[in-house]
N, C-alpha and C positions, 0 to 999 in steps of 0.2 A: 449830044453826040459823045459817045464814050471813047476814051483813048486807052491804050494798053497799060499805061501807068496807073489806072484807076480813077483818074480825074475826068470830069465831064466839062464840056463847053457850055457856057450859059448863053442864052439868047438875049439877055437884058444887059445890066450894067456891070456884071462881073466878067472878066476875061476867062478865068478858069475857076472852077469851084469843085471841091470834092464831095463825095456822098454824105459825109458827116456834117459838113457845113450846110449842105442843102437841107438835111433833116432839121437842123437847128432853125434855119430860116422858115421852113414850113411850120414848125412848132410855134415860132413867134407870131407868124401870121394868124394861125388858128387861135392862139391865145388872145390876140388883139380883136379878132372877129367875135369871139365869145364875149369878151368884156365890152364890146361896143353894142352888141345886140341884146344882151341880158337886161339892161334897164328898160327896154321897150316891153319885154315880156312882163316885167314886174308891174309896170304901169297898167297893163291890161287886166291884171288880176284884181287890183283894187284893194278891198278891205282884208284880203287874205295874206297880205305881205307881212313878213315878220319884221320886228323892229331892228334886229341885227342882220343886215343884209350880206355883209362881206366877212370872210374869214381868210386871213393871210397867215400861212404857217411855214415852218421849216421842219424837215424830217428826212427819213430814209425809206426807200421802197419805190415801187413803180409809180405810185400816185404822186410822188415828189420828183420824178425823173431821175431816180437814183438817190444821190445826196443833193437835195435842192429845196426849192420853194414850191408851194402850191397855193393858188388863190381859188376860193370857193365862193360862188355867188348864189345866194338863196333866192330862188324864184318865188317861192311861197313857203309855208310851214311844212310842206311835205316833200319838196324837191329842190335840188340845186344842181348847178353845172360848175365844172372846175377845170383848171389847167395847171400843169406842173412843168417846171423846167429845172434841170439839174445836171449833175456830172455823174457819169458812170465810169468805172475803172477802165484803164487803158485809153484815156483821152477820148472816149466816145461820148458825145452829148446825149443826155437823156431827156425825154419829154413824155407827157401824157395829157390826154383830154378825156373828159368823161362826165358822168352824171350820177347823182345819188338820190335814192328814194328813202324818205324818213316815214315809215308806216305809222308811227305814233306821234307825229308832229315834232318839229325841231324847235321846241320852245321850253324844254325842261333842262334840268341839270345833266341828266344822262339820256342821250339820244341815239338809239340803235338805228342802223341804216343798211340798205342794200346798195351796192355800187357796181358800175360797169365802166371800164376805161379802155382806151386804145393808146398804145405808145410803144416805147422801147422796152422790150421784155427780157432780152438776153444778149449775150455776147459770145461769139464762137472764136476760139483760139485755133488757128490753123498750124500745120506742121512747120511752116516757114516763120513762125512767131508773129504773124500778122493777125489782126483781129477784125471780125465782122459783126456789126450790130444787127439784131433781128427785131422786127416789130411784131406786135400781136395784141390780143385783147385780154382783158381780165373780167371776171365776174365773181362777186363775193359779198361779204358782209362785215360789219364792224360797228364801231360806236364813236361818238364824239362826247366827251365828258367835259362839261364846263366847270372847271375847278373854281374859278371866280367869274364875275360878270363878264369880263373881257378876255379871260385866259382859258384856253381849252386844250385838252389832250385828245388825240385820236389814235385808234388802232383798227386795222382791218386785216382779215385773212381772205385770200381769194384763189381761185383756180386760174391758171394762165393758159390761154389758147394761143398756140404758136405753130407755125409751119415746121414740121420735123423732117429732117433729111436722114436717109439711111446711113450715110457715111459719117455722122456726127453723134457723139454720145451726149445725152442731155441729163441735167440734174432733175430735181423735183418739179412737178407742175403746180405745186402749191407755194404761194408766196405770202409775205406779210408786209405791212406798211405801218409806220408809226411816226408821230410828230407832235409838235406843240405849235399852237397858233394864237393869234390875237383876233378877237371878234369885234367888228365895228357896227 
């Protein structure tokens, strides 16, 4: 139930919760679901499971929820799922969930990939100096470069799919994401 001051009433354990906090909670729930279901998929694949299953990184861009962290779970040598949670300017929480496809297997030093994510993609500044966060999807490609056995760098370029309004000016529809991570 929405109120005029922008807050909404929660049906569960919160008395009042705003839209940004609701987005963080949804992102956390999705993050937990992905990380609880992923080991089941890996067990079904059997011998195609890579030895380094998890990558935890910090970086910037939509894949990291703005400025934040991203956890990637390798289902097999060709695919992975991930979730990111971070901070976006103007106190708006950032989040992203998605998947990557590694066409050349993810077991080399340099691993190209194709990725698709859904999450927080932009922030609109209104004339009254308030801000509104917008969700959308991305589709792009990049690479993971394993500098050492357990240390990796990643970089991605992507196209941003977002709902556009006629009364709002938008920047570029092309974005980038970069970070450093530890592979387990």
